[in-house]
N, C-alpha and C positions, 0 to 999 in steps of 0.2 A: 447547309442543305441546298438543294439545286432546283433550278426552274421556279413555277409558281408555286411549289410547296415550300418555299422560304419560311419560317417561322415569322419574319417580319410583314409578311401578308396578313398574318393575324393581328397585328397592330394596328395596319391599316383599316381593317375592318371594325375593330373597337372605335376607332376615331371617326369613321363614317356614322356609324351608330350614335356616337357620342354627338356629332353635328347635328344629327336627325333628333336627338332629345333636345337640343338648344332650339331648333326651329319649332319644336311643339311647346316650347316653354319649360322645358325640364331643366333647369340651369342646376339641378342639384336638389337636395331636400333640407330644409331648415329645421330646427328646433331642438329640444334638449329631451333626455330620456328616451320614451318609446316613439316620439313624435316621428323623428325621421327614420324610423324603421319600417320596412315594407312588411306586411304580414306574411306568414310562411307560404299563403296560397299565392300571393302576388310576386313574391321573389322568384326570379328567374335565373339570373347567373351573377356571378361576380369575379373579375380577374384582376391580375395585375397590380394587386394590393400588397401589403406589410402587414406581417404577424409578427407579433413578440411577446414575450412573458414578462411581467414586472410584479414582483411579490407575490400576492394572491390572485393577480389579475391577467386575463388575456386581453390583449390590445389588437385591434384591427384596424388599419388605416389606408387611407387612398385608393387607388386603383378605380376601376368603373364597375357599374351594376346595371343590369337590365332589370325591369319589373314590369308586370302588366299594369297598364293603366285602363280603368273603367271596363275590366273583363277582358280586354283585348288579348288576342293570342300570343304565344311567346314569339313567333315571326313577326309579329307587329309592333312588339314592346321596344322602346328606345333605351339606350344606353346613357348614362349621365356619370360625371364625375362626381365621386363621394366625396363631400365637401365636411364631414364629421367623422371624429373618430371613436370607435365603438370599443366597449369594455364587457367582458364577461368573469363573474365571480368564479373563481376556481375551489373556494372553499364550501361551495354547495354542489348537490349533485344535480345533474340534469340530463336531458336527451337532447337532440336537435328540434325535437317538437315542442320542448318546454323551456329551452334555454331563454335566459332574459338578456336582453342587450341594454346598455346604456349608452346614449349618444351625447358625445362632447364636443363643444364648437371648436371650430379650427381655423387659426389664422395664417397657418402655412400654405404655400402653393399645392393645387392640386394636381398632383402628378402621378404617373403610372410607372411599374416596375423599378422602384427606387431601391438605392442602397441602404440598407439599415444597419444599425448595431445598437446593442443595448449596455447600459453600465448600470448593474445591479447595485453597486456601492451608492449611488445616487439616485436610483430607480428613473433612470432617463432612457429615452429613446431618441437615437439619432437618425435623421434621414437626409439624403444627399443625393444629388442628380435625378434622373428619370426623364421621361417624355410627356409632352402634352398631347391632348385628345384632338385639339383644333388645329394642329399645326403650328401654332405660336411659338416663340422661343424663350422659354423660360428663365428668370433670372439665376443667377450662379450663387446659389445660398446652402448654408447647413442650418438646419432646424433642429431643436431639441424639444422633445416631450417630456416634462416632468410630471410624473404620477403623484397624487396625493396619498395614496395608501388606502383609498376607499373607493376605487373605480373611478375616480374623476383625473383631472391633471390640466395643464395648461401648455400652450406651445409659445417658444421664443426664438427668435433667429440668434445664432450664436455668432458673436463677434469674433473675427478673425486675429488672433495673436501673430500669425505666420502668414499674413495677407500676401506677401510677395512669392510664396511658394503656392498658397491657394489659387492666385490668380493664373497660374499655369496651367492648373488642371482643366481638363475637359468634363461637360456634363453628359455623361453616359447612360445607356442602359443595358439591360442584359449583363450584367457585372456579376462575376462570381465573388460572393464576399463572406466573410467570416471575422472572427474575433478571438483575441487572447482577453484577459480581464482587463487590460488597460489600453489596449489598442485594437483599431478596429482596421481590416484588410479589404482591400477591392481589387479584383484582377480582371482586366481586360474590359470587356462590352464594345458597344458602338457607339458614334456621334452622327446626329443628323441636324437638320436645321431645326427640329421639334424637341431637341434636347440640349443645343447649345447655339447661342446666337451669333458665335464667328464664323458657324459651319453652313454653308450653302447647299451642300448635296442632300437630296432626299433618301428615303428607305432603298438600300439598306445601309448607306452612309459609309463612313470609316471605321475600320476596326481599331481600337485603341490598345496597342500595347503598354506594358508596364504594371507594376504592383503598387498600388497607392495604400498609405497607411496614415490615419488619422490618432494621435496620441490623446485620450480622453483626460488625462492630467495637464499636461504642457501647452495642448493645442498644436502641436508640431504635426506638418504634412511631410511626408516624404513621397518619392515616387522611384521605385528601384525597377532595374532592367528585368526583362522576362525571356531573353533571348535564348535561354537554354530550355524553354518550354517548346516542346512539339516543334513543328516546322517555321512557324512564323513567328511566334511569341505571344500571339494573340489568342482570345478566347470569347465565345460568344454563348450566352444561355447556358454555361455549366453551373455548378454547385461547387461549394468549398465547406470543407469542417475542419477545423482544428482539433488535433488528436495529441494527446499527453505522453509523447512518446519521445526520447532524447532529453537533453538538457534544456533545450528551450521551447520544445513541443514542435509540431509541424502542421503546416498548411497543406491541406491534401485538395486537389481539383479534380473534379468528379463529372465525366460527361461533357457534353457541350459540342461545339463545332470550332473550326479554326479557320482562316481566311486569310489572305493578303491583306495589309493595310486598306487599300483601295478596294474594298469588297465589292462583289457582284454575286446575283444568285447563283451563277455558276461556280464560281470559287469558295463557295462555303461547302466546307465537308466536315461531317461529324467525326468526333474522335473515337476510336476503337477503346474498348475497357481490357485490352490485352496488357496493358501496362499503365499504371498509375503514377502520377508525376506528383512531387511535393517539394517544398521549400522550407527550409530554417527561417523563422521571422527574425533572428535577431542577426544570423550570419550572412543570410541571404545565399546560401548554398543550395543548390537544386539536387534531388535524387530521383530515382524512378526506381519501380519494383514491378515485376512481373506477375500479373494475377492467375488464379486457377479457380477450379469450381464451375458453377454453372452461372454464366455471364450474362447480363442484359444485352438487349439488342441496343444499338447505337440508340441515345436519347438526348433531348434537349427540353429545357423549361420543365423538368420534373422537380421534385422537392425531396430535401434530404434532410435528416436529422442523425445526432451521434450519442451514443450513451456507453460509459464504461460499464463493462461486464464486472462480476464479483471475483473473477479468477483471473484477473490480469488481463484479460481480452476487451477492445475497444469494436462495439458494432456500430455500422453506419447504415441505417435504412433509407431505401430509395423507393419512390412510388411515382408512378406515370411518367408523362413526358409525352413528345412527339419525336416520331422515328422515321427516317429515310429508309432504313433496314426493313421495317415491316409496313412502311407506307401508311401508318395510322397513329392513331394515339394509343398508349399503353394503359392497361389496368392492373398491371402486374407489381409487386413487390418484391424487391431483393435485398438481401442483406450482405454487406460486405464485411468481413470479421479480422481484426487485426489481433496479434501480429503475423498471421498466416496468411494474408492478402488473399482470402479464399471466398468466394461467392456463393451463395446459397439463394434458391429461388423460394420466395416466398406465397401468400395468397395470390390468386388473380380473379377473385370474384368480386372486386370494386369497380365502379364506374371507372371507366378511361377518362383521363383528364390532363391537361397542362394548364401552365400559367397559374398554379395554385400553390399555395404556402403550408407548411407543417411546422408544427412545434411540440417539444415534449411538455407534457403538463401533469400536476399530481405529485404528491411527496414522495411517492415510489419510484416516479420516473419511469413507468413502464406502459403509458399511454401515449402514442402520438396521435395529435389532432392534424387532420387536414381540413382546410377551409378553402372555398370556392374552387375555381378553375373552369375550363372548358373543354369538351370534346370535339376534335378535329372532325368528326363524321368522315371517316376515310380521306381526310386531308383536305375537303374541299373549304373549311375554315368557316362554315356558317353557323358555328359553334355558339356563340354569344346569343343568338335567338332561340336554342333550344333550351326546355328546361332543365334545371339539375336534378338528377334522381335523388339525391340527397336534400333533404329540408335545409334551406339556408347554406346548402353545399357544405355541410360539415359531416363527417366521419370521423371516427375513434378507432384506432388499431390498437389491442394489446400486443405489445412487441415481443413479450415473453411467449405468448402460446399462439402468435401471428393469426389472430382473428379480429375481423372487422365488425364494429357494433356501432349503435346510434347514441351509446350513453356514456356517460363520465362519471366515474366514482372516485372522489377525492381521497377515499381511504385504501385505494388499490394497493396490494403488498409491493414490496420492492422489486425492482428490475431484476431478473435472471435472463442469463443468455437462453435463446431457443435451444431445445433439446439437441437439433440436428448440429449446432454450433458446440456445444459441449462433448459430443460424442465424436466429434473431428478432432477435438486436442486430445481427447483421452486415448484414442487411438494412437496417438504418438505422429500424427501426421506433420507436425510442426517440424519435426527432426528431418524430414524429407523435403522441406521447402527448398526450392532453388532460388538463392537471394542474387540480386543484380550487384552487389558489391560487399564486401567484409564490412564496410562502414554502414551500411543500410541494417545488414544483419545485426550488429552490436547494437545500434540503435534500438531497434526491436525487440530482440530477444532479452537483453539486460533486465528490463522493467519486467518482462513476464516471468523470466527465470526466478526473480527475487521475490516476487508475490507468490509463486506456487510453489516455493520452498519452505513456506511457513507450515507448521503442523496442521493448521485448518484446512490448508490446499491439500496437504498430502492425503488425509482422511477421506477426501472426494475422490481422489482417483482411483476407482474401482473397476475401470474397465479397461486397463492396460498399464505398462510402465509409465511413469512419469519422469522426464528429464530433470526436472527442478529438483527432486530430493536427491537423486544421484550427485548432480553437481554440489547441492549443498553438503551431503556427506563427505564427500571426497574434500571439499575446502576446508571442512570442519577438522577432519582428520589431520591435514596437513598442518594447519593454525596450531592443533595441539602438540603435535609432535615438537614444531620449532618452540614453542614455550616450554617444553621439558627441556630441551637443549639448552636454551639460554639460562633456565634455572641452574643445571649443572655447571656450566661455564663460569656463571658469577659465584658459584659456591666454590669452585676450585681457586678463582682468583682471590676471592676474599682470603682463604687459609694462605697462600702465598704472600699475601700483603701482611697478614698478621705475623708471620715470620720474620719478614724482612723489618718490621718495625721494633720487633722484640730484640733484634742484632743491633738495631740502631740505638736504643736505649742504653745499651751497654757500652757504647764507644766513649771514650775520655774526650772532652770537650778541646778544641783546637785554640790556640792562641789567635787565629786570625777570625774565630768567631766573634771576638768582641769587639773586630773593626769593621762588622758590617753595616754599623750604625753610621759610619763614616763614608760609605760609599757616595759619590758625588751622583747627583741626579743631572739628566740633561734634556733637552728638548730639540727634535728635529728642527733644522732651519732649512728653507727653500734657497736653491740655487740653480742658475741655468745648467742645463745638461747638453753635451755634445749631441746633436740630431741632424740626421740627414734628411731635409725638406720638412715642410710645414705638416703636422699630422691634424691640424684642426683649420677650417677655413674661416678667416676673420672677415668680418662684416667691413666694408668701405665707411658705414657709418658711425661707427663707434670702435673703441679700443678693445671692450671687452665683451661685445655682443657677438652674436653670429655663429656661434657653435652650433653645429648641427646634431641633434640629438633625435631618438624615439620615445615618443611618450611611453612610459610604463604603466600608465592608468588604464583602467578597463572601462569601456562605456557599455551601457545596457543597449546602445543602438550603433553598433559599428559601421553601419552603412549609411551613407547621406547621398542624397541623388541630386543632380544638375544636369538639367536639360535631358532627362530622363535615363540617365547614366548613373549605374550605382557607382560611388566612390568611397574609399577606404578612408574614413575619419581618423584611423590611427596612423595617420600619415606623419610626414616630417614637421617638427615643430621646431621653433627657433627661439633659443634662450634669450632673456633682455638683458639691460644693463647690470651688471654687478647685483645680482639676486638670485631669486628663482621663481618660476611659474608652474603652478600645478604640480609642486614637489619636484620639479628638475631643477637642480643646482648646475651652476655654470661651472667649467674646471678651468679657468685661467688664473694667472699668478696674481691678480688683483684680490682674490680672497684667502690667499694663504697666509697663515700668521707668520711673524717674524718681519724681517726687514721688508719695507715696500720696494718693488722693482722700479728701475729706471723708466723712464718714458720711452728712451732708446730701446731698452731691451722689449718692452710691451710692442715696440711697432716691428721688432725682428722676428719674422714669421719661422725663422732657423731655429727659435730658442724654444725649446719644451719646458714647461715649469711642472715639477714634479717633487713631491715627497721623496726623499732617502734617508737611510741611518748613516750616520756618521762612523768613523771608524770606534772602536770600542775603547774607552777609557782606561788608563792602565791603573791597577789595583794591586795593593800588596797581599790581597788575600791569596790563601793558598786552597786551589782545588782539589776537592776531595777525589779519589779515583773511582768512587761508586756513584757519584752525583756530578751534575752539570748545570751551571748556572746560565741562564739565559737573560 
């Protein structure tokens, strides 16, 4: 985004209001349960925070909040860092007027726009990076909140097992982050002196290329190259979603802006929705795909959630954001449906907002909660001082019916794709999709066709022909014909064998048959073979080491990073002295059975050691005309 409308100006406004709060003695609010929660009337705005679901509770952490003090007007209400973590019970019915918050003391630093990941297996929330509101440089730490299952929990700093890799990372804000079950990912963002102590530059700082990953199980950090992304390999204020297509799933990056590393307000340009970029989280292979339908304007600092549909689709819902294209803050909801890569426009009656957070809540996964956010007010960014039209900044969207409400229902029915989405697929529009590559087409259509080929899915296709059943029938017919052909082949072969065995049983025994027990056995012995040139490169440090081989093992993380560049760790391995490493056996003569080679022979690089069969031994047995011995 360009000029004074840069989204980073909003961060400066939050910071200024935070300093005002400190001057007025509002260094945050202390207490537990309801003591640190402002009343619905006093609440003004909250932004740059974290929202996560752990078990039966929704957690809200960090960011800044403005509230009325002694009946002050919103414009005169200061902002402050929220120094407690809030939780909301998701097993109860509530509205944004009746919702009950629980306040949990927080020992972690008070930061804004942090990267966050959740680990459901341990009911943990990880937070990392972010910026301070007072301009100071934060310490570079990873923190974990562990939920206790009853709406509480505690914060602890995570000890780094891979400190060498972790120390090379920068503290960013405005990154696009998402996760798989075991690994969290964060792409891009920016660094300034208020987010990283090693940086002297102020807003807008430096853009940070690279896809950072953190493994919840092993504690390993990686930083892979993003040169294949857009023009600069950078991303600001975008959103990311993990989608379950392909052998490893894919990370999709949605909206935001790009800039050269040394960013200025004039070099920041928002990214078009005409094409979606994505990467395989394991192979680090990048893809793009052209989109269709009613596309959003270019936006930043929006929110996104993703939900699998019941018929093999996957829908991503986008809400709000600030935009250079419309010169305003967006109130609109858009739906991106996969595998069709088609956009649909949803409701537009919600308040415009940015810097908010959204999450899927409820057993049926059909309710999206939006919490917090600010309205740019025609891009003037005085938003933190205007009251939120939603109580506590909470709105609930039924993502199946695409209707906003102020109430949450824990027993809402399961998610179903919106009608306009199912109509698009049932009309056969997926068959007319223009794919950017055959590889992308295979990734996205294989799963969809598999799911839609089931009898249950076929019974729902009433508005047009479905490609899934056609493909399934063709494949089934081919396999049936092949099975019949194989049965006939084996039946004929069995009858022929029966006739041959019958003729063999009538044959008179040969005198040589009695001599078969006396056939001498032999074992192959190794010996040098004439060879022109050395086949293997021997190490100068060892007689038997140094053979260059490629590891046949399969690693779940085939790419490692060094200095920001991805490297293939399925690289060249070297075998060790007379033995094996990770299943790799050396092929030098010292391991062959039989006589040991002489040292002079081992040192001769023109000698290749190999097994060979010797000449056959003489035997007095008589060869039968219809059989061969081997």
